[in-house]
Structure formats: C-alpha cells, structure tokens
N, C-alpha and C positions, 0 to 999 in steps of 0.2 A: 502494497499498501504505500502511495508516495502521501509525503509529508505533504503539510497544508506550506501556501506562502509565504517565508517566514517575512517578509513587509507588503503586508495587505494595502489595496489606495483608499487612503482611508474616506470614508462617503460624505463627501459633500456638503451636503442637511446639514452634516453634527458637526459642534462647533467640540475646534481638541478641549477645552477646558466645560464641562455639564458647570461649576459658577458662573466664568467666567459671556457675559453678553453677551449678545453676537456682533450689538454697533455700543461705540460710547456715551456714557450721555452728556446732557445737555441742560447744563442751569435752565432753575426755572424763570429769574432773567434777562436778557442778554445784554453783558458786558457795553456799554453806548459810551466807554469810554477811549478818549485816545493816546497810547501806548505811546508815552514818551519817549524811553530811550533808560528816564529815571531807575537804576540799582542800587541808591544810597540806600545807607539801613540808616532810618531815622533814627530807630533807639540808640546809637548812638549818637549822633552826635546831640541827642537829649540831654542824652548824657556828662558828657566833657560839658554841656553846658550847664549843668547844676554844678557838674568839678567847679567851674570858672567863677562862677557864683557866689558857690559856697565862699572857697578861692580869699575875693575881691574883697567879701561881707568881714571876713576873719580880721586881711590887712590891716583893711577899717575899725574894728575893733580894736585891735593890739595895739593902731595904732593912737589910738583915744588915750585906752591905756597908761601906755607906754609917755602921751603929753600930761597925761596928768599927775603919775606920780615924779616924772622928770620939774616942774611949775610945783609943786607939791614939797622936796626936796632942794629948790633954789627958794621957798619961801616958808624955808625954818632959821 
C-alpha cells in the first residue's frame, strides 16, 4: 500500500490557523488624522520639562535662603 502524500496541498477555503481571522479587523472609527511623521516621545519631553522646572525652583529657593543667611550674618 503506498504512503499518503507527505505534503498534501492545503485547502484554499481553510485558514491555516483556526484562531486567526481571514481578514484583519477594522477599527470602529476611521483615523482621519494626517500623518505628520513626528515620532518624538512626548513623555520624555514632559519628564525633562518637569526636571528642569524642579531644578530652577530649587535654585531660586536655595538662592533666597543663602542670601537671607548672608544678610543676617552681616547685620550681627
């Protein structure tokens, strides 16, 4: 008795993976936004902004504190 074909031809109506849909899903709402090509990471820039603001605030606060201590020492 001959062996069955080791490489049977796939049925064109049968999807290769039963869990995989035949066509990709479509979003509920179309994306009407214009692609700008901007791939910058907004979170990175916001974190840098927050760090720089914190640094500027620290410089102002410590500068005022140092100035008060200097004036206090000179007036004694």
